[in-house]
ChimeraX commands (.cxc) that place a marker at each C-alpha (Angstrom):
marker #1 position 0.02,-0.04,0.05 radius 0.5
marker #1 position 1.20,3.44,-0.78 radius 0.5
marker #1 position 0.83,5.35,2.35 radius 0.5
marker #1 position 0.41,8.58,0.35 radius 0.5
marker #1 position -3.07,7.43,-0.40 radius 0.5
marker #1 position -3.94,7.50,3.31 radius 0.5
marker #1 position -6.19,10.29,4.58 radius 0.5
marker #1 position -5.17,11.54,7.97 radius 0.5
marker #1 position -7.82,13.60,9.73 radius 0.5
marker #1 position -8.94,14.45,13.27 radius 0.5
marker #1 position -11.08,11.77,14.99 radius 0.5
marker #1 position -14.82,12.44,14.83 radius 0.5
marker #1 position -17.60,11.23,17.14 radius 0.5
marker #1 position -18.84,8.90,14.41 radius 0.5
marker #1 position -15.44,7.14,14.53 radius 0.5
marker #1 position -15.47,6.33,18.24 radius 0.5
marker #1 position -16.77,2.82,18.33 radius 0.5
marker #1 position -14.85,1.87,15.06 radius 0.5
marker #1 position -11.54,3.32,16.70 radius 0.5
marker #1 position -12.19,1.35,19.95 radius 0.5
marker #1 position -12.67,-1.88,17.97 radius 0.5
marker #1 position -9.59,-1.13,15.86 radius 0.5
marker #1 position -7.46,-0.44,19.08 radius 0.5
marker #1 position -8.78,-3.65,20.56 radius 0.5
marker #1 position -7.71,-5.67,17.45 radius 0.5
marker #1 position -4.28,-4.02,17.35 radius 0.5
marker #1 position -3.51,-4.78,21.07 radius 0.5
marker #1 position -5.21,-7.95,21.82 radius 0.5
marker #1 position -2.91,-10.40,23.50 radius 0.5
marker #1 position 0.00,-8.23,22.26 radius 0.5
marker #1 position 1.38,-7.17,25.69 radius 0.5
marker #1 position -0.76,-9.11,28.02 radius 0.5
marker #1 position -3.56,-11.60,27.65 radius 0.5
marker #1 position -6.42,-9.51,26.35 radius 0.5
marker #1 position -5.88,-5.74,26.46 radius 0.5
marker #1 position -7.21,-2.49,28.11 radius 0.5
marker #1 position -6.14,0.14,25.50 radius 0.5
marker #1 position -9.60,0.25,23.94 radius 0.5
marker #1 position -11.06,1.05,27.42 radius 0.5
marker #1 position -8.40,3.64,27.90 radius 0.5
marker #1 position -9.41,5.36,24.65 radius 0.5
marker #1 position -12.97,5.27,25.61 radius 0.5
marker #1 position -12.25,7.08,28.89 radius 0.5
marker #1 position -9.63,9.51,27.68 radius 0.5
marker #1 position -12.02,11.34,25.34 radius 0.5
marker #1 position -14.02,12.58,28.44 radius 0.5
marker #1 position -10.93,13.78,30.40 radius 0.5
marker #1 position -9.60,17.32,30.44 radius 0.5
marker #1 position -6.23,16.29,29.35 radius 0.5
marker #1 position -7.29,14.94,26.12 radius 0.5
marker #1 position -6.09,16.74,22.95 radius 0.5
marker #1 position -8.60,16.22,20.23 radius 0.5
marker #1 position -6.74,18.63,17.89 radius 0.5
marker #1 position -3.71,16.22,17.96 radius 0.5
marker #1 position -5.65,12.97,17.74 radius 0.5
marker #1 position -6.00,11.44,14.34 radius 0.5
marker #1 position -7.36,8.59,12.38 radius 0.5
marker #1 position -5.78,7.13,9.25 radius 0.5
marker #1 position -8.32,6.28,6.64 radius 0.5
marker #1 position -8.03,4.22,3.43 radius 0.5
marker #1 position -10.84,4.26,0.96 radius 0.5
marker #1 position -13.24,4.96,3.77 radius 0.5
marker #1 position -11.88,2.31,6.22 radius 0.5
marker #1 position -10.12,3.25,9.39 radius 0.5
marker #1 position -6.71,1.53,9.61 radius 0.5
marker #1 position -4.83,3.57,12.07 radius 0.5
marker #1 position -5.13,5.85,15.14 radius 0.5
marker #1 position -3.13,8.08,17.44 radius 0.5
marker #1 position -4.52,9.55,20.63 radius 0.5
marker #1 position -2.74,12.42,22.38 radius 0.5
marker #1 position -2.94,13.84,25.81 radius 0.5
marker #1 position -1.40,16.70,27.87 radius 0.5
marker #1 position 1.54,15.89,30.04 radius 0.5
marker #1 position 4.21,18.03,31.70 radius 0.5
marker #1 position 7.82,18.21,32.83 radius 0.5
marker #1 position 8.41,19.36,36.52 radius 0.5
marker #1 position 11.60,20.60,38.22 radius 0.5
marker #1 position 11.03,22.19,41.46 radius 0.5
marker #1 position 8.57,25.15,40.92 radius 0.5
marker #1 position 9.23,25.11,37.07 radius 0.5
marker #1 position 6.92,23.23,34.65 radius 0.5
marker #1 position 6.96,22.91,31.02 radius 0.5
marker #1 position 3.95,21.71,28.88 radius 0.5
marker #1 position 4.42,18.54,26.98 radius 0.5
marker #1 position 2.26,16.03,25.00 radius 0.5
marker #1 position 2.01,12.31,25.09 radius 0.5
marker #1 position 1.06,10.12,22.26 radius 0.5
marker #1 position -0.73,6.78,22.96 radius 0.5
marker #1 position -2.28,4.49,22.34 radius 0.5
marker #1 position -0.92,4.33,18.76 radius 0.5
marker #1 position -2.78,1.59,16.94 radius 0.5
marker #1 position -2.64,0.14,13.43 radius 0.5
marker #1 position -5.12,-2.50,12.31 radius 0.5
marker #1 position -3.29,-5.96,12.16 radius 0.5
marker #1 position -3.87,-6.23,8.39 radius 0.5
marker #1 position -2.21,-2.90,7.82 radius 0.5
marker #1 position 0.86,-3.13,10.15 radius 0.5
marker #1 position 4.37,-2.70,8.88 radius 0.5
marker #1 position 3.20,-0.60,5.96 radius 0.5
marker #1 position 3.98,2.76,7.24 radius 0.5
marker #1 position 0.64,3.73,8.69 radius 0.5
marker #1 position 1.96,4.28,12.15 radius 0.5
marker #1 position 4.91,6.33,10.87 radius 0.5
marker #1 position 2.53,8.64,9.05 radius 0.5
marker #1 position 0.49,9.13,12.24 radius 0.5
marker #1 position 3.46,9.77,14.53 radius 0.5
marker #1 position 5.05,12.18,12.12 radius 0.5
marker #1 position 1.64,13.94,11.67 radius 0.5
marker #1 position 1.47,14.69,15.41 radius 0.5
marker #1 position 4.90,15.66,15.80 radius 0.5
marker #1 position 4.82,18.16,12.91 radius 0.5
marker #1 position 1.69,19.88,14.54 radius 0.5
marker #1 position 2.81,19.85,18.24 radius 0.5
marker #1 position 3.49,23.57,18.34 radius 0.5
marker #1 position 3.61,25.42,21.73 radius 0.5
marker #1 position 4.92,22.41,23.72 radius 0.5
marker #1 position 8.48,21.78,25.05 radius 0.5
marker #1 position 8.62,18.13,24.06 radius 0.5
marker #1 position 6.82,14.92,23.15 radius 0.5
marker #1 position 7.23,12.36,26.03 radius 0.5
marker #1 position 6.09,8.84,25.60 radius 0.5
marker #1 position 6.33,5.34,27.01 radius 0.5
marker #1 position 7.23,2.84,24.24 radius 0.5
marker #1 position 9.75,0.38,22.78 radius 0.5
marker #1 position 12.84,2.22,21.82 radius 0.5
marker #1 position 13.10,0.13,18.57 radius 0.5
marker #1 position 9.80,1.64,17.40 radius 0.5
marker #1 position 10.67,5.31,18.02 radius 0.5
marker #1 position 14.29,6.10,17.76 radius 0.5
marker #1 position 13.83,6.55,13.91 radius 0.5
marker #1 position 11.74,9.63,14.54 radius 0.5
marker #1 position 14.39,11.34,16.74 radius 0.5
marker #1 position 13.24,10.01,20.09 radius 0.5
marker #1 position 15.89,9.68,22.78 radius 0.5
marker #1 position 15.92,8.12,26.14 radius 0.5
marker #1 position 14.64,10.45,28.80 radius 0.5
marker #1 position 17.82,10.33,30.79 radius 0.5
marker #1 position 19.82,11.88,27.87 radius 0.5
marker #1 position 17.48,14.91,28.08 radius 0.5
marker #1 position 17.51,15.18,31.87 radius 0.5
marker #1 position 13.99,13.70,32.16 radius 0.5
marker #1 position 13.14,10.96,34.73 radius 0.5
marker #1 position 9.98,9.21,35.60 radius 0.5
marker #1 position 7.97,10.65,38.51 radius 0.5
marker #1 position 9.64,8.35,40.92 radius 0.5
marker #1 position 13.10,9.49,39.73 radius 0.5
marker #1 position 13.94,6.32,37.76 radius 0.5
marker #1 position 14.96,6.13,34.07 radius 0.5
marker #1 position 12.90,3.41,32.41 radius 0.5
marker #1 position 14.38,2.17,29.05 radius 0.5
marker #1 position 11.02,2.99,27.46 radius 0.5
marker #1 position 10.69,6.55,28.63 radius 0.5
marker #1 position 11.40,8.47,25.41 radius 0.5
marker #1 position 11.21,12.04,24.42 radius 0.5
marker #1 position 11.73,14.47,21.51 radius 0.5
marker #1 position 12.65,17.92,22.77 radius 0.5
marker #1 position 11.54,20.90,20.50 radius 0.5
marker #1 position 13.87,23.22,22.46 radius 0.5
marker #1 position 16.63,21.36,24.11 radius 0.5
marker #1 position 18.13,24.48,25.69 radius 0.5
marker #1 position 14.84,24.86,27.64 radius 0.5
marker #1 position 15.54,21.61,29.32 radius 0.5
marker #1 position 19.14,22.35,30.25 radius 0.5
marker #1 position 20.25,23.05,33.84 radius 0.5
marker #1 position 17.42,21.14,35.49 radius 0.5
marker #1 position 16.47,17.58,36.51 radius 0.5
marker #1 position 12.96,16.99,35.13 radius 0.5
marker #1 position 10.32,14.63,36.09 radius 0.5
marker #1 position 7.52,13.73,33.67 radius 0.5
marker #1 position 3.94,13.81,34.94 radius 0.5
marker #1 position 1.54,11.98,32.68 radius 0.5
marker #1 position -2.15,12.56,32.78 radius 0.5
marker #1 position -3.94,10.91,35.79 radius 0.5
marker #1 position -6.35,9.35,33.17 radius 0.5
marker #1 position -3.77,6.61,32.76 radius 0.5
marker #1 position -4.24,5.37,36.30 radius 0.5
marker #1 position -6.13,2.12,36.45 radius 0.5
marker #1 position -9.87,2.15,37.14 radius 0.5
marker #1 position -12.63,-0.38,37.36 radius 0.5
marker #1 position -14.92,-1.16,34.43 radius 0.5
marker #1 position -12.74,-2.94,31.90 radius 0.5
marker #1 position -14.55,-6.25,31.95 radius 0.5
marker #1 position -17.87,-4.74,31.54 radius 0.5
marker #1 position -16.80,-2.51,28.72 radius 0.5
marker #1 position -15.00,-5.28,26.93 radius 0.5
marker #1 position -18.12,-7.40,27.08 radius 0.5
marker #1 position -19.77,-5.01,24.67 radius 0.5
marker #1 position -17.40,-6.29,21.85 radius 0.5
marker #1 position -17.37,-9.63,20.24 radius 0.5
marker #1 position -15.84,-12.29,22.59 radius 0.5
marker #1 position -12.23,-13.13,22.05 radius 0.5
marker #1 position -9.87,-15.60,23.78 radius 0.5
marker #1 position -7.25,-14.20,26.03 radius 0.5
marker #1 position -4.06,-16.03,25.57 radius 0.5
marker #1 position -0.27,-15.86,26.07 radius 0.5
marker #1 position 2.03,-15.17,23.21 radius 0.5
marker #1 position 5.90,-14.47,22.97 radius 0.5
marker #1 position 5.42,-10.68,22.50 radius 0.5
marker #1 position 4.08,-10.58,26.03 radius 0.5
marker #1 position 7.47,-11.76,27.38 radius 0.5
marker #1 position 9.31,-9.08,25.41 radius 0.5
marker #1 position 7.00,-6.39,26.77 radius 0.5
marker #1 position 7.65,-7.61,30.25 radius 0.5
marker #1 position 11.37,-7.37,29.76 radius 0.5
marker #1 position 11.16,-3.83,28.34 radius 0.5
marker #1 position 8.96,-2.45,31.10 radius 0.5
marker #1 position 11.46,-3.92,33.77 radius 0.5
marker #1 position 14.50,-2.42,31.94 radius 0.5
marker #1 position 16.12,0.79,33.21 radius 0.5
marker #1 position 18.97,2.95,31.95 radius 0.5
marker #1 position 22.01,3.31,34.29 radius 0.5
marker link #1:1,2 radius 0.2
marker link #1:2,3 radius 0.2
marker link #1:3,4 radius 0.2
marker link #1:4,5 radius 0.2
marker link #1:5,6 radius 0.2
marker link #1:6,7 radius 0.2
marker link #1:7,8 radius 0.2
marker link #1:8,9 radius 0.2
marker link #1:9,10 radius 0.2
marker link #1:10,11 radius 0.2
marker link #1:11,12 radius 0.2
marker link #1:12,13 radius 0.2
marker link #1:13,14 radius 0.2
marker link #1:14,15 radius 0.2
marker link #1:15,16 radius 0.2
marker link #1:16,17 radius 0.2
marker link #1:17,18 radius 0.2
marker link #1:18,19 radius 0.2
marker link #1:19,20 radius 0.2
marker link #1:20,21 radius 0.2
marker link #1:21,22 radius 0.2
marker link #1:22,23 radius 0.2
marker link #1:23,24 radius 0.2
marker link #1:24,25 radius 0.2
marker link #1:25,26 radius 0.2
marker link #1:26,27 radius 0.2
marker link #1:27,28 radius 0.2
marker link #1:28,29 radius 0.2
marker link #1:29,30 radius 0.2
marker link #1:30,31 radius 0.2
marker link #1:31,32 radius 0.2
marker link #1:32,33 radius 0.2
marker link #1:33,34 radius 0.2
marker link #1:34,35 radius 0.2
marker link #1:35,36 radius 0.2
marker link #1:36,37 radius 0.2
marker link #1:37,38 radius 0.2
marker link #1:38,39 radius 0.2
marker link #1:39,40 radius 0.2
marker link #1:40,41 radius 0.2
marker link #1:41,42 radius 0.2
marker link #1:42,43 radius 0.2
marker link #1:43,44 radius 0.2
marker link #1:44,45 radius 0.2
marker link #1:45,46 radius 0.2
marker link #1:46,47 radius 0.2
marker link #1:47,48 radius 0.2
marker link #1:48,49 radius 0.2
marker link #1:49,50 radius 0.2
marker link #1:50,51 radius 0.2
marker link #1:51,52 radius 0.2
marker link #1:52,53 radius 0.2
marker link #1:53,54 radius 0.2
marker link #1:54,55 radius 0.2
marker link #1:55,56 radius 0.2
marker link #1:56,57 radius 0.2
marker link #1:57,58 radius 0.2
marker link #1:58,59 radius 0.2
marker link #1:59,60 radius 0.2
marker link #1:60,61 radius 0.2
marker link #1:61,62 radius 0.2
marker link #1:62,63 radius 0.2
marker link #1:63,64 radius 0.2
marker link #1:64,65 radius 0.2
marker link #1:65,66 radius 0.2
marker link #1:66,67 radius 0.2
marker link #1:67,68 radius 0.2
marker link #1:68,69 radius 0.2
marker link #1:69,70 radius 0.2
marker link #1:70,71 radius 0.2
marker link #1:71,72 radius 0.2
marker link #1:72,73 radius 0.2
marker link #1:73,74 radius 0.2
marker link #1:74,75 radius 0.2
marker link #1:75,76 radius 0.2
marker link #1:76,77 radius 0.2
marker link #1:77,78 radius 0.2
marker link #1:78,79 radius 0.2
marker link #1:79,80 radius 0.2
marker link #1:80,81 radius 0.2
marker link #1:81,82 radius 0.2
marker link #1:82,83 radius 0.2
marker link #1:83,84 radius 0.2
marker link #1:84,85 radius 0.2
marker link #1:85,86 radius 0.2
marker link #1:86,87 radius 0.2
marker link #1:87,88 radius 0.2
marker link #1:88,89 radius 0.2
marker link #1:89,90 radius 0.2
marker link #1:90,91 radius 0.2
marker link #1:91,92 radius 0.2
marker link #1:92,93 radius 0.2
marker link #1:93,94 radius 0.2
marker link #1:94,95 radius 0.2
marker link #1:95,96 radius 0.2
marker link #1:96,97 radius 0.2
marker link #1:97,98 radius 0.2
marker link #1:98,99 radius 0.2
marker link #1:99,100 radius 0.2
marker link #1:100,101 radius 0.2
marker link #1:101,102 radius 0.2
marker link #1:102,103 radius 0.2
marker link #1:103,104 radius 0.2
marker link #1:104,105 radius 0.2
marker link #1:105,106 radius 0.2
marker link #1:106,107 radius 0.2
marker link #1:107,108 radius 0.2
marker link #1:108,109 radius 0.2
marker link #1:109,110 radius 0.2
marker link #1:110,111 radius 0.2
marker link #1:111,112 radius 0.2
marker link #1:112,113 radius 0.2
marker link #1:113,114 radius 0.2
marker link #1:114,115 radius 0.2
marker link #1:115,116 radius 0.2
marker link #1:116,117 radius 0.2
marker link #1:117,118 radius 0.2
marker link #1:118,119 radius 0.2
marker link #1:119,120 radius 0.2
marker link #1:120,121 radius 0.2
marker link #1:121,122 radius 0.2
marker link #1:122,123 radius 0.2
marker link #1:123,124 radius 0.2
marker link #1:124,125 radius 0.2
marker link #1:125,126 radius 0.2
marker link #1:126,127 radius 0.2
marker link #1:127,128 radius 0.2
marker link #1:128,129 radius 0.2
marker link #1:129,130 radius 0.2
marker link #1:130,131 radius 0.2
marker link #1:131,132 radius 0.2
marker link #1:132,133 radius 0.2
marker link #1:133,134 radius 0.2
marker link #1:134,135 radius 0.2
marker link #1:135,136 radius 0.2
marker link #1:136,137 radius 0.2
marker link #1:137,138 radius 0.2
marker link #1:138,139 radius 0.2
marker link #1:139,140 radius 0.2
marker link #1:140,141 radius 0.2
marker link #1:141,142 radius 0.2
marker link #1:142,143 radius 0.2
marker link #1:143,144 radius 0.2
marker link #1:144,145 radius 0.2
marker link #1:145,146 radius 0.2
marker link #1:146,147 radius 0.2
marker link #1:147,148 radius 0.2
marker link #1:148,149 radius 0.2
marker link #1:149,150 radius 0.2
marker link #1:150,151 radius 0.2
marker link #1:151,152 radius 0.2
marker link #1:152,153 radius 0.2
marker link #1:153,154 radius 0.2
marker link #1:154,155 radius 0.2
marker link #1:155,156 radius 0.2
marker link #1:156,157 radius 0.2
marker link #1:157,158 radius 0.2
marker link #1:158,159 radius 0.2
marker link #1:159,160 radius 0.2
marker link #1:160,161 radius 0.2
marker link #1:161,162 radius 0.2
marker link #1:162,163 radius 0.2
marker link #1:163,164 radius 0.2
marker link #1:164,165 radius 0.2
marker link #1:165,166 radius 0.2
marker link #1:166,167 radius 0.2
marker link #1:167,168 radius 0.2
marker link #1:168,169 radius 0.2
marker link #1:169,170 radius 0.2
marker link #1:170,171 radius 0.2
marker link #1:171,172 radius 0.2
marker link #1:172,173 radius 0.2
marker link #1:173,174 radius 0.2
marker link #1:174,175 radius 0.2
marker link #1:175,176 radius 0.2
marker link #1:176,177 radius 0.2
marker link #1:177,178 radius 0.2
marker link #1:178,179 radius 0.2
marker link #1:179,180 radius 0.2
marker link #1:180,181 radius 0.2
marker link #1:181,182 radius 0.2
marker link #1:182,183 radius 0.2
marker link #1:183,184 radius 0.2
marker link #1:184,185 radius 0.2
marker link #1:185,186 radius 0.2
marker link #1:186,187 radius 0.2
marker link #1:187,188 radius 0.2
marker link #1:188,189 radius 0.2
marker link #1:189,190 radius 0.2
marker link #1:190,191 radius 0.2
marker link #1:191,192 radius 0.2
marker link #1:192,193 radius 0.2
marker link #1:193,194 radius 0.2
marker link #1:194,195 radius 0.2
marker link #1:195,196 radius 0.2
marker link #1:196,197 radius 0.2
marker link #1:197,198 radius 0.2
marker link #1:198,199 radius 0.2
marker link #1:199,200 radius 0.2
marker link #1:200,201 radius 0.2
marker link #1:201,202 radius 0.2
marker link #1:202,203 radius 0.2
marker link #1:203,204 radius 0.2
marker link #1:204,205 radius 0.2
marker link #1:205,206 radius 0.2
marker link #1:206,207 radius 0.2
marker link #1:207,208 radius 0.2
marker link #1:208,209 radius 0.2
marker link #1:209,210 radius 0.2
marker link #1:210,211 radius 0.2
view
């Protein structure tokens, strides 16, 4: 598929259920048995940290094949704070993965993230270094507990603004676990939860930290 034929546009209310199903398909059994990303997407839309202007769908011939959700986050150092954004979930339908859809979505958001100090995400470095993401430690950014996870990645739009301080990222509170996943998931077609090797890789990555 030529990704130039993709239409990238803001998510609309009519897309909501289709997007949730797409996200569920993309993440099911990928990182854990089942998934919760579709429930997260459902909840984030009602939260004040949601950024609809930086949340996009990828459409091919009228079919949604990809999605990126964006929320507010911030970097804090003492009494200083810088506004940042966080992408995720980023989802591509299984039939369309490894065709450049995710790249188009990520680049689309980065190009439009004006007025923010950085993009800060949690993800597998292999998937993001090609866009210019670096480990947070290299930019003076730590997790809220002061640690430096391997998957804490950032692009700084103004690296000078980050110099001279030890920053800690604060993601939106909407990412905190809540009840309701099982009831929400029951509104979709039943699927079997199962183990697969990618879950072991995910467990390794989330435990890994940078010295």
